[in-house]
N, C-alpha and C positions, 0 to 999 in steps of 0.2 A: 591376538584378536579374540574377543569374547563370542559366545554363541549369539547374543543379540546383534553384534556387528556383522556377524556372517549372514545373518537373516535380513541385514539391511535396516535394522532397527538401531535407534540411538540407544546407547547403553542404559540411560535412565528410563526408557519408555515403559518398561513393565511396572515400575514403582509408581511412575507419574500418572499412568492411565489405567491403574489397577481398579480404581473406582472414581466416579464422578462426584466431587465434593463441591457443592454450591455455597456461596457466601449467604449468610443469613439475610443480608440487605435485600436479596433478590425475592424473599418471600414477604417483604413488607407491603402494606397496601398501596402506597404511592408509587413504588416500582412497578408493582403488578398492573396497576392501571395503565401506566405509561407503556408497557410492553403489550398489553391488551390492545391498545390503540395502535401500535406498529403492526401487529399481526393482522388486524381487522381492516386498517385503512391504508397502509403503505403498500405502494405497488413493488414488483419485484427489484427494480432499480434502486429504490430507497432501502428496501430490506437487505440489499446486498451490503450495506454499511454494517448491519448487525452480523451478517454471515462472516464478514471479515473480522469483525471483533471476536466472534466465537472461535475462529481459527487462531487468533493471537492469544486468546485466553488459555486454549488448550495446548498451545506451544509456549506458554509463558516462561518455562524454564529456559528458553533461549530468546525470546522476544522482550521478556521483562516488561510486560505491559499489566500492572496490577489491577487497573480498573476495567480492563476489557470485558471480564465476567458481567459486571454490572451493565455495561452498554450492549452486550450481546443478548442478554435475556435467557431465561430458562430453557424456552423452546429451541432456539438456535444452538444452545449449548449442548442440549441432549442429542439433537439431531446430528450434529458434528461429531459428538463423542462416539455415537453408534458406529459411525464410518470408521473412526480410528480403532475402535475395539475389533471391528470386523477385519481390518487390515492387519492388526497384530495378531489375531487368532489364526489368519490364513497365511501368515508369514510373508505378506506381500513384499516385493522388491522396493516399494516406497510407501510411506504411510500417508494417509490423507492429510492435508494441510501442510505437508513439507514444502510444497511450492510457495505457499503463503508465507511461511517461516522464513524460507530463503529470501523471497522478495522483500519481506520487511527488513531483514538484516542487511541486504544489499542497499536498500535506500537509506537505512540508518548510516551505514559505513560511508557511502558517497556523500551523504549530507554533512557528515562530520568533516571530511576531507575538503569540502567546499567552503564550509564555514571557516576552517583553519586557513584556508587560502587567503581569506580576507583579513586574517590576523585579528587585531584588537579593534578594527573598525566596525565589527558586527555586520549583519546582514539582514535583509528582509526575506522571510521564508514564506513563500506563497503556496499554500495547499489547495489545489483545485479539486473539487469533489471530496473534501475533507472527510465527510461521513463521521465515523467515530474514532477517527485518529487522535492519539494522544501524545504526540510527540512534544507538544508544548509542556506537558507535565512530566515526561519521563527522561528526556535527554538533557542531561547537565551542560553539554557544550553549547546549548542555545541561550546561555545566561546573558549574552550581549546582543542577541538577536531578537527582532520584532517578527512575531508570527502572525499570518493572516489565514483563517480558515474559511473557504469559500464553498457554499453549498445551499441547497434549497433552504429556505426559511424554516419550514416544518421540521426538517432534520436537525438543524442547528437548535431549534427551540427544545426539542425533546431531549437532545444531548445536554443541553444547559440545565434542563430540570432534573435529569439523572444525577449530574454533576452536583447539583445543589442538595439532593438528597444524600448523596455520599458525604459532602462537606459537614452535615450535622450528625452523621453516624460516627460514634466513637471508634469503631472498629475500622472504618474506611477513611477517617479523616486524615491520617498521616500520609495516605496515598494521594491526597488532593492538593499537594503543594505544587504550584506551577514553577517550571524551571526555565521558561523563556523569560526575556526581559519584559516583553509585553506580549498580549494575545488579543486579537481583534477577530471577532466572527462577522462574515460579510454575507448576508443574505442575498443570493443571486443565482440564476439560472445560466448555465454556461451556454444554453442554446440561444439565449437572448444577446442582442448586440450590445446591451448597457452594461455587462458585467464589469468591464474594465473601468467605466465611470463610477460605479459602486465601489470597486476596489480603491480607487484613487480618493473618493469621498470618505473612505474609511482611515485614510492616512498614508496609503502606499505612495511612495515617492519614486518616480520612474528613473530619476538620476542616481539612486543609491544601489549599492551591491545588492543583487537579488539572486535567490535560489528559487526556481520553480519546480514543484513537486506535483507530477501528475501520475499518481500510483492507483491503478485499477479504475480508471476513468475514461480513457480515450475510446476504448472499444464499445462503451455503451452510447457513445455519440455517433450520429449519422456522419457519413463522409464530409459533408460541407460544413457541419458545425465543428468537427474535430479539426479540420483543416484551418478553420477560422480561428480557433483557440491557438494553434501552433503559429499561425502567421502573426496574431496579436502579440504573442511572447516575442516572436522574432523582431517585430518592430519596437518593442521595448528594449530589447537586447542591443540596439544601435545606440541607446542612450547611457548604458551603464554595464559595468562588468556583470555577466549574467552565466549562471550555471543552469541547465534544465536537466531534470532527472525524470525519466518517463518509462513506462512499459507498454510494449506494443504486441498485439496478437498477429500471427500470420494468417493467411487466408484459410487454412484447414481448421484452426481454431474458431474463426469467426463463423464458419459454417456448422460448427458442433452446436450451436444454440441460437435460437431466434432472437435471444435478447441482445446478443452482440451485433454490431454493425460495422464500424470502422476497423480496418486492418491494414497492415503495411508489411509485406514480406522483406523489405529492403528500407528500414528507417535509417540506416547508416548511409543511405543516398538520399532519402527524402529530406532529412535535416540539413545538410550542407546545401541542399537547393534553396533552402530558406534563409541561408546566411550563417548558420551555426559552422563552427569549426571544431576540430580536435573531438570528432564524435567516436565514442567507443561503445561497441555492442557486446553483450555478454548474454548467454544462455544458461539457464538453471543446470548447474553441474560444473560449469567453468571454474577455474581456480579462483575468481573473485566472486563467484556466485554458488558457493558449496557449503561453507561454514561447518564442515564435518558432520553434515546431516545426511549425506548420500553415501553410505558405506557399500552397499550392495552394487557391484559392478554391472549387474543385469537391470538396474533400475531404468524406467522409462527415459529419463532425460540423458543418460549415457547413450542410449540407443539412437536417440535423435541427434546427438552431437556428433555421432560417427558418420552421419550422412551429410550430403551437400544440402544447403538450405534450399536449393532449388527443387528438390524431390518433395512431391506433395502427399504420396502414400508410401508406407514402408514396404520395401520388397519382400520382407520375410512374411508378413501377415496381412498386407493389403490395407491396414489401418491408416487413417489420415495422420500426418506428421504435424501434430498441433504443438506449436512452438510459441513460448513467451520469451520476448526480447526485452532485456534490461538495457537501456540506452542513457548514456550520459553524454551531453553536448554542452559546448561553452561558446561564449563570445565575449571578447575582452577588447572593445573598440579603441581604446586609447593607451592604457598604461600597463596592462597585465598580459602576458602570454602564458596559458596553461601548458 
């Protein structure tokens, strides 16, 4: 084991994070104007899309998201980078962004498994609260799949404008090739009742194989809106083979910030009550949610995993047990059992 691993750091971290190198495209007038609009006009919920992109950009050695820097913008990249550098200098047991990196890799892995399950038939991939997600551009196994990105109109418009600028830039052009069979962007607010109608108007077919991705979105919704989204997906799942991939915060995590609303301490009980079966719950650091990124046994996630999920404060330090649950659920009403 190397010194870096003993410190809980990925072996490549000192090299990757020794300095922040920004792509030249970020300094062009068009990109600067768009990100200035984001910083001035977007609320914290919308800006969380850029913060997520910044995390993926700074962990791109594992997330392989080459356009994340462009979508994050310089301000979010510098802010996130300073957190990482501070953690590295302090030899923290876990480095900022690792939870986002693990979450991204878990969703990628489970999405691939779901797509493979449907073999050559392809699938519809529905990203609710898609933000600056680039799976339609970076995942080769989506070549037979139709991707739908659902989010606020303003978020999708800015994203599209940024990608258009990347498409004409010679250094970024090669990163701009879509790997999914098709991509449709659906402007809708998940808090409104009409988002399913807008999704179907964009070509979503309820009778086709479908994978729903709810990554980093449920806890921003109020309880009634989050439950309505889950119930809608459950209703669709009675019509076709369905896989649901979602992350849930527990109550302690929800209380850590006023921006969070919905939580579930027991999503592995909630989803079966809505009709899903074969529900599997993982926590960061579990064998399927590790990806070699958590070497230090003293990292926060190992400490949490050693405690029963019912415990809300850690007995050693009295701090809240903030947990993120990664959950896969399925429903195959007629022809397939997972």
